[in-house]
DSSP file (Angstrom, degrees, kcal/mol; ACC not computed):
  #  RESIDUE AA STRUCTURE BP1 BP2  ACC     N-H-->O    O-->H-N    N-H-->O    O-->H-N    TCO  KAPPA ALPHA  PHI   PSI    X-CA   Y-CA   Z-CA
    1    1 A M              0   0    0      0, 0.0     2,-0.4     0, 0.0     0, 0.0   0.000 360.0 360.0 360.0 137.6  -78.5    9.4  -49.1
    2    2 A K        -     0   0    0      2,-0.0     2,-0.4    50,-0.0    51,-0.1  -0.829 360.0-169.6-100.9 134.4  -76.7   12.7  -48.7
    3    3 A V        -     0   0    0     -2,-0.4     2,-0.2    49,-0.1    49,-0.1  -0.993  22.1-128.6-123.5 128.6  -75.0   13.8  -45.6
    4    4 A K  E     -A   51   0A   0     47,-1.0    47,-2.2    -2,-0.4     2,-0.3  -0.571  33.4-177.7 -74.3 135.1  -73.7   17.4  -45.1
    5    5 A I  E     -A   50   0A   0     -2,-0.2     2,-0.5    45,-0.2    45,-0.2  -0.984  21.8-158.3-137.4 142.0  -69.9   17.5  -44.1
    6    6 A V  E     -A   49   0A   0     43,-2.3    43,-2.5    -2,-0.3     2,-0.6  -0.989  13.2-162.5-114.6 128.8  -67.5   20.2  -43.2
    7    7 A N  E     +A   48   0A   0     -2,-0.5    41,-0.2    41,-0.2    40,-0.1  -0.941  20.4 168.9-118.4 109.7  -63.9   19.2  -43.6
    8    8 A K        +     0   0    0     39,-3.1    40,-0.1    -2,-0.6     2,-0.1   0.176  56.2  91.6-100.0   9.6  -61.4   21.5  -41.7
    9    9 A S  S    S-     0   0    0     38,-0.3    38,-0.1     2,-0.2    20,-0.1  -0.446  81.5-125.8 -98.8 173.0  -58.6   19.0  -42.3
   10   10 A K  S    S+     0   0    0     -2,-0.1    -1,-0.1     2,-0.1    37,-0.1   0.544  84.4  99.5 -84.7 -16.6  -56.1   18.8  -45.2
   11   11 A N  S    S-     0   0    0     35,-0.2    -2,-0.2     1,-0.1    95,-0.0  -0.334  83.1 -98.1 -76.5 154.0  -57.2   15.1  -45.7
   12   12 A P        -     0   0    0      0, 0.0    15,-0.2     0, 0.0    -1,-0.1  -0.240  48.6 -87.3 -65.2 158.5  -59.6   14.0  -48.3
   13   13 A L        -     0   0    0      1,-0.1    -6,-0.0    13,-0.1    13,-0.0  -0.281  56.5 -90.1 -63.2 149.9  -63.2   13.4  -47.5
   14   14 A P        +     0   0    0      0, 0.0     2,-0.3     0, 0.0    -1,-0.1  -0.307  54.8 178.5 -57.5 145.1  -64.0    9.9  -46.2
   15   15 A E        -     0   0    0     10,-0.4    10,-0.8    -3,-0.1     2,-0.3  -0.981  36.3 -96.5-150.0 157.5  -64.9    7.4  -49.0
   16   16 A Y  B     -B   24   0B   0     -2,-0.3     8,-0.1     8,-0.2     3,-0.1  -0.603  27.5-148.6 -78.6 131.6  -65.8    3.7  -49.4
   17   17 A A  S    S+     0   0    0      6,-0.5     2,-0.3    -2,-0.3    -1,-0.1   0.850  79.8  16.2 -71.5 -37.0  -62.6    1.7  -50.4
   18   18 A T  S >  S-     0   0    0     -3,-0.0     3,-1.7     1,-0.0    -1,-0.1  -0.886  91.6 -94.5-139.9 164.9  -64.7   -0.8  -52.5
   19   19 A L  T 3  S+     0   0    0     -2,-0.3    -3,-0.0     1,-0.3    -1,-0.0   0.720 121.8  34.8 -51.9 -31.0  -68.2   -1.0  -54.0
   20   20 A H  T 3  S+     0   0    0      0, 0.0    -1,-0.3     0, 0.0     2,-0.0   0.174  82.6 139.8-121.6  16.0  -69.8   -2.9  -51.1
   21   21 A S    <   -     0   0    0     -3,-1.7    -5,-0.1     1,-0.1     3,-0.0  -0.324  37.7-160.9 -52.7 137.3  -67.8   -1.4  -48.2
   22   22 A A  S    S+     0   0    0     91,-0.0    92,-0.5     1,-0.0     2,-0.2   0.840  72.4  45.7 -86.8 -38.8  -70.0   -0.7  -45.1
   23   23 A G        -     0   0    0     90,-0.1    -6,-0.5    88,-0.0     2,-0.4  -0.667  66.2-144.7-112.7 160.8  -67.6    1.8  -43.6
   24   24 A M  E     -BC  16 112B   0     88,-1.7    88,-2.9    -2,-0.2     2,-0.3  -0.938  31.6-116.2-120.1 138.5  -65.5    4.8  -44.7
   25   25 A D  E     - C   0 111B   0    -10,-0.8     2,-0.4    -2,-0.4   -10,-0.4  -0.627  23.6-150.1 -79.2 134.9  -61.9    5.3  -43.1
   26   26 A L  E     - C   0 110B   0     84,-2.4    83,-3.0    -2,-0.3    84,-1.1  -0.875  14.4-142.4-100.6 138.8  -61.5    8.5  -41.0
   27   27 A R  E     - C   0 108B   0     -2,-0.4     2,-0.4    81,-0.3    81,-0.3  -0.678  20.7 -97.3-103.4 159.5  -58.0   10.1  -40.8
   28   28 A A        -     0   0    0     79,-2.6    78,-2.4    76,-0.3     2,-1.1  -0.631  24.1-154.1 -74.3 122.0  -56.1   11.8  -38.1
   29   29 A H        +     0   0    0     16,-2.7     2,-0.3    -2,-0.4    18,-0.1  -0.712  48.7 129.2-101.6  79.3  -56.3   15.6  -38.3
   30   30 A I        -     0   0    0     -2,-1.1     3,-0.1     1,-0.1    76,-0.1  -0.944  57.5-144.0-132.9 151.4  -52.9   16.3  -36.6
   31   31 A E  S    S+     0   0    0     -2,-0.3     2,-0.3     1,-0.2    -1,-0.1   0.777  89.0  17.2 -94.9 -22.2  -50.0   18.4  -37.4
   32   32 A E  S    S-     0   0    0     72,-0.1    -1,-0.2     1,-0.1    71,-0.1  -0.943  97.7 -79.4-136.0 166.2  -47.3   16.0  -35.9
   33   33 A G        -     0   0    0     -2,-0.3     2,-0.5    -3,-0.1    71,-0.2  -0.105  34.0-135.2 -64.9 156.6  -47.5   12.4  -34.9
   34   34 A I  E     -F  103   0C   0     69,-2.3    69,-3.4    -4,-0.1     2,-0.6  -0.970  12.3-146.4-115.9 125.3  -49.0   11.1  -31.8
   35   35 A N  E     -F  102   0C   0     -2,-0.5     2,-0.7    67,-0.2    67,-0.2  -0.782  12.1-162.5 -94.7 121.9  -47.1    8.5  -29.8
   36   36 A L  E     -F  101   0C   0     65,-3.5    65,-2.4    -2,-0.6     3,-0.1  -0.888   5.0-154.0-106.7 117.3  -49.2    6.0  -28.0
   37   37 A K    >   -     0   0    0     -2,-0.7     3,-2.5    63,-0.2    58,-0.3  -0.432  44.1 -65.1 -79.0 160.2  -47.7    4.0  -25.3
   38   38 A P  T 3  S+     0   0    0      0, 0.0    58,-0.2     0, 0.0    -1,-0.2  -0.214 122.9   0.3 -52.6 134.2  -49.0    0.5  -24.3
   39   39 A L  T 3  S+     0   0    0     56,-3.7     2,-0.2    58,-0.4    57,-0.1   0.488 101.4 134.1  65.7   7.8  -52.4    0.7  -22.9
   40   40 A E    <   -     0   0    0     -3,-2.5    55,-2.6    55,-0.3     2,-0.3  -0.585  38.5-159.4 -86.6 152.3  -52.4    4.5  -23.4
   41   41 A R  E     -G   94   0D   0     53,-0.2     2,-0.3    -2,-0.2    53,-0.2  -0.953  10.1-179.8-129.9 150.8  -55.5    6.2  -24.9
   42   42 A K  E     -G   93   0D   0     51,-2.1    51,-2.4    -2,-0.3     2,-0.6  -0.990  32.3-117.0-153.5 147.4  -55.9    9.5  -26.6
   43   43 A L  E     -G   92   0D   0     -2,-0.3    49,-0.2    49,-0.2    -2,-0.0  -0.745  34.2-164.3 -84.7 116.2  -58.6   11.7  -28.3
   44   44 A V  E     -G   91   0D   0     47,-2.8    47,-1.8    -2,-0.6   -14,-0.1  -0.927  10.9-137.8-106.7 119.9  -57.6   12.1  -32.0
   45   45 A P  E     -G   90   0D   0      0, 0.0   -16,-2.7     0, 0.0    45,-0.2  -0.324  14.0-167.8 -72.4 153.0  -59.3   14.8  -33.9
   46   46 A T        -     0   0    0     43,-1.5   -35,-0.2   -18,-0.2   -19,-0.1   0.708  32.6-128.2-104.2 -32.9  -60.5   14.2  -37.6
   47   47 A G        +     0   0    0     42,-0.4   -39,-3.1     1,-0.3     2,-0.4   0.438  69.6 126.6  81.6   7.1  -61.4   17.8  -38.7
   48   48 A L  E     +A    7   0A   0     41,-0.5    41,-2.9   -41,-0.2     2,-0.4  -0.816  37.2 179.6-102.8 135.7  -64.7   16.5  -39.7
   49   49 A F  E     -A    6   0A   0    -43,-2.5   -43,-2.3    -2,-0.4     2,-0.3  -0.994  14.3-171.8-127.3 138.3  -68.1   17.8  -38.7
   50   50 A I  E     -A    5   0A   0     37,-0.5     2,-0.5    -2,-0.4   -45,-0.2  -0.897  22.2-146.3-132.1 160.8  -71.4   16.2  -40.1
   51   51 A E  E     -A    4   0A   0    -47,-2.2   -47,-1.0    -2,-0.3     2,-0.2  -0.919  22.7-169.0-127.3 104.5  -75.1   16.7  -40.2
   52   52 A L        -     0   0    0     -2,-0.5     3,-0.1    31,-0.5   -49,-0.1  -0.582  25.2-111.5 -88.4 149.5  -77.1   13.5  -40.1
   53   53 A S    >   -     0   0    0     -2,-0.2     3,-1.3     1,-0.1    30,-0.1  -0.434  47.2 -87.2 -67.1 151.3  -80.7   13.2  -40.7
   54   54 A P  T 3  S+     0   0    0      0, 0.0    -1,-0.1     0, 0.0     3,-0.1  -0.327 117.7  38.7 -53.5 145.7  -83.0   12.3  -37.7
   55   55 A G  T 3  S+     0   0    0      1,-0.3    62,-2.3    -3,-0.1     2,-0.3   0.489 103.0  92.1  89.2   6.7  -83.3    8.6  -37.3
   56   56 A Y  E <   -D  116   0B   0     -3,-1.3    27,-0.5    60,-0.2     2,-0.3  -0.924  48.7-172.0-130.0 156.2  -79.5    8.0  -38.2
   57   57 A E  E     -D  115   0B   0     58,-2.4    58,-3.2    -2,-0.3     2,-0.5  -0.949  23.2-128.8-139.1 154.5  -76.3    7.7  -36.2
   58   58 A A  E     -DE 114  81B   0     23,-2.1    23,-2.4    -2,-0.3     2,-0.5  -0.952  24.3-152.2-105.7 126.7  -72.6    7.5  -37.3
   59   59 A Q  E     -DE 113  80B   0     54,-3.6    54,-2.6    -2,-0.5     2,-0.5  -0.891   2.0-149.9-104.9 130.4  -70.8    4.5  -35.7
   60   60 A I  E     +DE 112  79B   0     19,-2.3    19,-2.3    -2,-0.5    52,-0.2  -0.906  26.0 174.2-104.7 124.4  -67.0    4.8  -35.1
   61   61 A R  E     -D  111   0B   0     50,-2.9    50,-2.4    -2,-0.5     2,-0.1  -0.823  33.0 -97.3-128.6 161.3  -65.4    1.4  -35.3
   62   62 A P        -     0   0    0      0, 0.0     2,-0.5     0, 0.0    48,-0.2  -0.368  35.7-114.1 -76.0 162.8  -61.8    0.2  -35.2
   63   63 A R     >  -     0   0    0     46,-0.4     4,-2.4     9,-0.2     3,-0.5  -0.857  20.8-139.9 -92.7 124.3  -59.9   -0.7  -38.4
   64   64 A S  H  > S+     0   0    0     -2,-0.5     4,-2.9     1,-0.2     5,-0.3   0.851  98.5  54.3 -59.4 -33.4  -59.2   -4.5  -38.5
   65   65 A G  H  > S+     0   0    0      2,-0.2     4,-2.0     1,-0.2     5,-0.3   0.892 109.4  46.4 -68.8 -37.0  -55.7   -4.1  -39.9
   66   66 A L  H  >>S+     0   0    0     -3,-0.5     6,-2.0     2,-0.2     4,-1.8   0.860 114.8  49.1 -66.7 -37.8  -54.6   -1.7  -37.2
   67   67 A A  H  X5S+     0   0    0     -4,-2.4     4,-1.0     4,-0.3    -2,-0.2   0.939 117.4  37.7 -69.5 -45.2  -56.1   -4.0  -34.6
   68   68 A L  H  <5S+     0   0    0     -4,-2.9    -2,-0.2    -5,-0.2    -3,-0.2   0.865 126.1  36.1 -75.7 -33.7  -54.5   -7.2  -35.9
   69   69 A K  H  <5S+     0   0    0     -4,-2.0    -3,-0.2    -5,-0.3    -2,-0.2   0.850 137.5  12.1 -87.4 -36.8  -51.1   -5.7  -36.9
   70   70 A H  H  <5S-     0   0    0     -4,-1.8    27,-0.3    -5,-0.3    -3,-0.2   0.452  92.6-116.8-129.7  -3.0  -50.5   -3.1  -34.1
   71   71 A G     << +     0   0    0     -4,-1.0    25,-3.0    -5,-0.6     2,-0.4   0.730  63.3 149.1  71.3  24.6  -53.2   -3.8  -31.3
   72   72 A I  E     +H   95   0D   0     -6,-2.0    -1,-0.3    23,-0.2     2,-0.3  -0.775  16.1 158.4 -95.5 132.2  -54.7   -0.3  -32.0
   73   73 A S  E     -H   94   0D   0     21,-2.5    21,-2.8    -2,-0.4     2,-0.5  -0.816  46.7 -97.8-143.2 176.2  -58.4   -0.1  -31.4
   74   74 A V  E >   -H   93   0D   0     -2,-0.3     3,-0.6    19,-0.2    19,-0.2  -0.914  32.2-142.8-103.1 129.5  -61.2    2.4  -30.7
   75   75 A L  T 3  S+     0   0    0     17,-2.6     2,-1.0    -2,-0.5    -1,-0.2   0.935  91.8  36.0 -66.4 -51.9  -61.9    2.5  -26.9
   76   76 A N  T 3  S-     0   0    0     16,-0.3    -1,-0.3   -15,-0.0   -16,-0.2  -0.493  96.3-149.1-106.3  67.9  -65.7    2.9  -26.9
   77   77 A T  S <  S+     0   0    0     -2,-1.0   -16,-0.1    -3,-0.6     3,-0.1  -0.637  78.3  26.7 -88.9 138.4  -66.6    0.8  -29.9
   78   78 A P  S    S-     0   0    0      0, 0.0    -1,-0.3     0, 0.0   -17,-0.2   0.490  86.2-164.6 -72.5 128.8  -68.9    1.5  -31.5
   79   79 A G  E     -E   60   0B   0    -19,-2.3   -19,-2.3    13,-0.1     2,-0.5  -0.508  14.4-137.5 -66.5 146.8  -68.8    5.1  -30.7
   80   80 A T  E     -E   59   0B   0    -21,-0.2     2,-0.6    -2,-0.2   -21,-0.2  -0.930  15.6-165.4-113.5 129.6  -72.0    6.9  -31.6
   81   81 A I  E     -E   58   0B   0    -23,-2.4   -23,-2.1    -2,-0.5     2,-0.1  -0.978  26.7-138.4-111.1 115.9  -72.3   10.3  -33.2
   82   82 A D    >   -     0   0    0     -2,-0.6     3,-1.7   -25,-0.2   -30,-0.2  -0.383  18.2-114.9 -77.8 154.7  -76.0   11.5  -32.8
   83   83 A A  T 3  S+     0   0    0    -27,-0.5   -31,-0.5     1,-0.3    -1,-0.1   0.817 115.8  51.6 -62.6 -30.7  -77.9   13.2  -35.5
   84   84 A D  T 3  S+     0   0    0    -33,-0.1     2,-0.3   -31,-0.1    -1,-0.3   0.464  84.5 106.5 -88.1  -1.4  -78.1   16.4  -33.4
   85   85 A Y    <   +     0   0    0     -3,-1.7   -33,-0.3     1,-0.1   -35,-0.2  -0.602  37.4 172.5 -80.3 136.3  -74.4   16.6  -32.8
   86   86 A R        +     0   0    0     -2,-0.3    -1,-0.1   -37,-0.1     3,-0.1   0.332  42.9 102.3-126.1   5.2  -72.5   19.4  -34.7
   87   87 A G  S    S-     0   0    0      1,-0.2   -37,-0.5   -38,-0.1     2,-0.1  -0.174  82.4 -68.2 -84.9-174.1  -69.0   19.3  -33.2
   88   88 A E        -     0   0    0    -39,-0.1     2,-0.6     1,-0.1   -39,-0.2  -0.417  49.8-114.3 -70.6 141.3  -65.8   17.7  -34.5
   89   89 A I        -     0   0    0    -41,-2.9   -43,-1.5    -3,-0.1   -41,-0.5  -0.732  39.2-175.6 -77.3 123.2  -65.6   14.1  -34.7
   90   90 A G  E     -G   45   0D   0     -2,-0.6     2,-0.5   -45,-0.2   -47,-0.1  -0.862  12.7-147.2-117.8 156.3  -63.0   12.9  -32.4
   91   91 A V  E     -G   44   0D   0    -47,-1.8   -47,-2.8    -2,-0.3     2,-1.1  -0.974   9.1-140.9-131.8 122.5  -61.9    9.2  -32.0
   92   92 A I  E     -G   43   0D   0     -2,-0.5   -17,-2.6   -49,-0.2     2,-0.4  -0.713  29.9-170.2 -85.4 102.5  -60.7    7.6  -28.6
   93   93 A V  E     -GH  42  74D   0    -51,-2.4   -51,-2.1    -2,-1.1     2,-0.4  -0.798   3.8-165.7 -98.7 139.9  -57.9    5.5  -29.9
   94   94 A V  E     -GH  41  73D   0    -21,-2.8   -21,-2.5    -2,-0.4     2,-0.8  -0.966  18.9-140.5-129.8 141.8  -56.2    3.0  -27.6
   95   95 A N  E     + H   0  72D   0    -55,-2.6   -56,-3.7    -2,-0.4   -55,-0.3  -0.851  23.2 172.5-103.7 101.6  -53.0    1.0  -27.9
   96   96 A L        +     0   0    0    -25,-3.0   -24,-0.1    -2,-0.8   -25,-0.1   0.275  52.4  91.9 -90.2   8.6  -53.7   -2.6  -26.5
   97   97 A S  S    S-     0   0    0    -27,-0.3   -58,-0.4     2,-0.3   -26,-0.1  -0.281  84.2-118.9 -93.1-179.1  -50.3   -3.9  -27.6
   98   98 A S  S    S+     0   0    0    -60,-0.1     2,-0.3    -2,-0.1   -27,-0.1   0.299  91.9  74.0-102.8   9.4  -47.0   -4.0  -25.5
   99   99 A D  S    S-     0   0    0    -29,-0.2    -2,-0.3   -62,-0.1     2,-0.0  -0.906  87.2-107.1-120.0 153.7  -45.3   -1.7  -28.0
  100  100 A E        -     0   0    0     -2,-0.3     2,-0.4   -63,-0.1   -63,-0.2  -0.377  32.7-156.4 -72.2 155.4  -45.5    1.9  -28.6
  101  101 A Y  E     -F   36   0C   0    -65,-2.4   -65,-3.5    -4,-0.1     2,-0.6  -0.997   7.3-144.4-138.7 135.9  -47.3    3.1  -31.8
  102  102 A L  E     -F   35   0C   0     -2,-0.4     2,-0.6   -67,-0.2   -67,-0.2  -0.868   8.4-151.9-103.3 119.5  -47.0    6.4  -33.7
  103  103 A I  E     -F   34   0C   0    -69,-3.4   -69,-2.3    -2,-0.6     3,-0.1  -0.831  20.5-147.2 -88.1 120.8  -50.1    7.8  -35.2
  104  104 A D    >   -     0   0    0     -2,-0.6     3,-2.0   -71,-0.2   -76,-0.3  -0.576  26.7 -89.4 -88.6 149.3  -49.0    9.8  -38.3
  105  105 A P  T 3  S+     0   0    0      0, 0.0   -76,-0.2     0, 0.0    -1,-0.1  -0.330 116.1  13.2 -50.2 128.6  -50.7   12.9  -39.7
  106  106 A G  T 3  S+     0   0    0    -78,-2.4   -77,-0.1     1,-0.3     3,-0.0   0.338  93.0 149.1  83.1  -7.2  -53.5   11.8  -42.2
  107  107 A E    <   -     0   0    0     -3,-2.0   -79,-2.6   -80,-0.2     2,-0.6  -0.234  56.5-109.5 -63.0 148.3  -53.3    8.2  -41.0
  108  108 A R  E     +C   27   0B   0    -81,-0.3   -81,-0.3     1,-0.2    -1,-0.1  -0.730  43.8 170.1 -76.4 116.0  -56.5    6.1  -41.2
  109  109 A I  E     -     0   0B   0    -83,-3.0   -46,-0.4    -2,-0.6     2,-0.3   0.645  54.1 -20.4-107.0 -18.0  -57.5    5.6  -37.6
  110  110 A C  E     -C   26   0B   0    -84,-1.1   -84,-2.4   -48,-0.2     2,-0.3  -0.964  62.5-102.4-169.5 174.5  -60.9    4.1  -37.7
  111  111 A Q  E     -CD  25  61B   0    -50,-2.4   -50,-2.9    -2,-0.3     2,-0.5  -0.922  19.2-146.2-120.6 153.6  -64.0    3.6  -39.8
  112  112 A M  E     -CD  24  60B   0    -88,-2.9   -88,-1.7    -2,-0.3     2,-0.4  -0.948  11.6-173.5-117.2 126.3  -67.4    5.2  -39.9
  113  113 A V  E     - D   0  59B   0    -54,-2.6   -54,-3.6    -2,-0.5     2,-0.5  -0.972  17.3-141.8-124.5 134.4  -70.6    3.4  -40.7
  114  114 A I  E     - D   0  58B   0    -92,-0.5     2,-0.4    -2,-0.4   -56,-0.2  -0.786  27.6-177.5 -96.2 128.4  -73.9    5.3  -41.0
  115  115 A K  E     - D   0  57B   0    -58,-3.2   -58,-2.4    -2,-0.5     2,-0.2  -0.973  25.7-128.1-134.6 142.2  -76.8    3.3  -39.6
  116  116 A K  E     - D   0  56B   0     -2,-0.4     2,-0.3   -60,-0.2   -60,-0.2  -0.488  33.0-176.7 -75.7 152.2  -80.5    3.8  -39.3
  117  117 A H        -     0   0    0    -62,-2.3     2,-0.3    -2,-0.2    -2,-0.0  -0.984  21.3-119.1-150.4 161.3  -82.1    3.4  -35.8
  118  118 A E        -     0   0    0     -2,-0.3     2,-0.5   -62,-0.0   -63,-0.0  -0.727  12.1-142.3-100.7 149.5  -85.4    3.5  -34.1
  119  119 A T        -     0   0    0     -2,-0.3     2,-0.2     2,-0.0    -2,-0.0  -0.966  30.3-160.6-104.8 125.2  -86.6    5.8  -31.4
  120  120 A I        -     0   0    0     -2,-0.5     2,-0.4     0, 0.0     0, 0.0  -0.606  16.4-142.9-103.4 163.8  -88.8    3.9  -28.9
  121  121 A K        -     0   0    0     -2,-0.2     2,-0.1     2,-0.0    -2,-0.0  -0.999  29.5-117.5-121.9 132.4  -91.4    4.7  -26.3
  122  122 A W        -     0   0    0     -2,-0.4     2,-0.5     1,-0.1     0, 0.0  -0.389  16.5-158.9 -69.0 147.3  -91.5    2.7  -23.2
  123  123 A E        -     0   0    0     -2,-0.1     2,-0.4     2,-0.0    -1,-0.1  -0.945  17.6-146.3-115.1 101.0  -94.6    0.6  -22.3
  124  124 A H        +     0   0    0     -2,-0.5     2,-0.3     2,-0.0    -2,-0.0  -0.561  29.9 166.5 -71.4 125.3  -94.5    0.0  -18.5
  125  125 A V        -     0   0    0     -2,-0.4     3,-0.1     1,-0.1    -2,-0.0  -0.846  43.7-130.6-131.2 168.7  -95.9   -3.4  -17.7
  126  126 A E  S    S+     0   0    0     -2,-0.3     2,-0.4     1,-0.2    -1,-0.1   0.768  90.7  19.5 -90.2 -27.2  -95.8   -5.7  -14.7
  127  127 A R        -     0   0    0      3,-0.0     2,-0.3     0, 0.0    -1,-0.2  -0.970  67.8-135.1-142.3 157.0  -94.7   -8.9  -16.6
  128  128 A L        -     0   0    0     -2,-0.4     0, 0.0    -3,-0.1     0, 0.0  -0.782  39.0 -90.5-106.9 154.1  -93.0   -9.8  -19.8
  129  129 A D        -     0   0    0     -2,-0.3     2,-0.3     1,-0.1    -1,-0.1  -0.293  47.3-111.1 -60.2 152.4  -94.1  -12.6  -22.3
  130  130 A E        -     0   0    0     -3,-0.0     2,-0.3     3,-0.0    -1,-0.1  -0.590  34.9-175.2 -86.2 146.5  -92.5  -15.9  -21.6
  131  131 A T        -     0   0    0     -2,-0.3     4,-0.1     1,-0.1     0, 0.0  -0.865  40.8-108.3-130.8 170.7  -90.0  -17.5  -24.0
  132  132 A S  S    S+     0   0    0     -2,-0.3    -1,-0.1     1,-0.2    -2,-0.0   0.876 120.7  48.2 -66.6 -37.0  -88.2  -20.8  -24.1
  133  133 A R  S >  S+     0   0    0      1,-0.2     3,-1.7     2,-0.1    -1,-0.2   0.862  83.5 172.8 -72.2 -37.8  -84.9  -19.1  -23.1
  134  134 A G  T 3   -     0   0    0      1,-0.3    -1,-0.2     2,-0.0    -2,-0.1  -0.423  68.2 -21.1  67.5-133.4  -86.4  -17.1  -20.2
  135  135 A S  T 3  S+     0   0    0     -2,-0.2    -1,-0.3    -4,-0.1    -2,-0.1   0.280  98.3 133.2 -99.7  11.4  -83.8  -15.2  -18.2
  136  136 A G    <   +     0   0    0     -3,-1.7     2,-0.3     4,-0.0     3,-0.1  -0.380  26.4 136.8 -59.3 138.2  -80.8  -17.5  -19.3
  137  137 A G        +     0   0    0      1,-0.2    -2,-0.0    -2,-0.0     3,-0.0  -0.929  31.6  53.6-164.2-172.1  -77.8  -15.6  -20.4
  138  138 A F  S    S-     0   0    0     -2,-0.3    -1,-0.2     1,-0.2    -2,-0.0   0.893 130.4 -25.2  32.1  70.9  -74.0  -15.4  -20.2
  139  139 A G  S >  S+     0   0    0     -3,-0.1     3,-1.5     1,-0.1    -1,-0.2   0.679  89.6 139.8  86.9  15.3  -73.2  -18.9  -21.3
  140  140 A H  T 3   +     0   0    0      1,-0.3     3,-0.1     3,-0.0    -2,-0.1   0.622  68.5  61.1 -79.7  -5.7  -76.3  -20.6  -20.3
  141  141 A T  T 3  S-     0   0    0      1,-0.3    -1,-0.3    -5,-0.0     3,-0.2   0.396 115.9-101.0 -86.6  -2.8  -76.3  -22.7  -23.6
  142  142 A G    <   -     0   0    0     -3,-1.5    -1,-0.3     1,-0.1    -3,-0.0  -0.439  27.5 -84.5 107.6 175.3  -73.0  -24.3  -22.8
  143  143 A T              0   0    0      1,-0.1    -1,-0.1    -2,-0.1    -3,-0.0   0.427 360.0 360.0-105.0   1.7  -69.4  -23.8  -23.9
  144  144 A N              0   0    0     -3,-0.2    -1,-0.1     0, 0.0    -2,-0.1   0.389 360.0 360.0-105.9 360.0  -69.3  -25.9  -27.1
């Protein structure tokens, strides 16, 4: 599948790190570092603009290494970029650690996964079909 992309950053285009990677790392398009204090969040630009085909979305997800080593995550994960959005991809990065963290220019801050999705039409009914689970949720099957 081909996706049109405009890259206004000095960073290379996102690419898959390995043959079977699902996501591509996106980099910070900033001139100088951004210091994130504990529990602080900031919108980090990427300099990337994409054009997806209808029926697809781009999901923005945290990088596991940043999350484990530094407590850095994406706040609204997964963030969704709709097929009709043409603005710059921005990433809401949050520092969930107790230490400050410096995001460097060009640093890989998140990953992007392209996913197919369905568009539905509602069918208004008075009742839903019964199942063995019913309305059980939020731990109804036990704690073990």
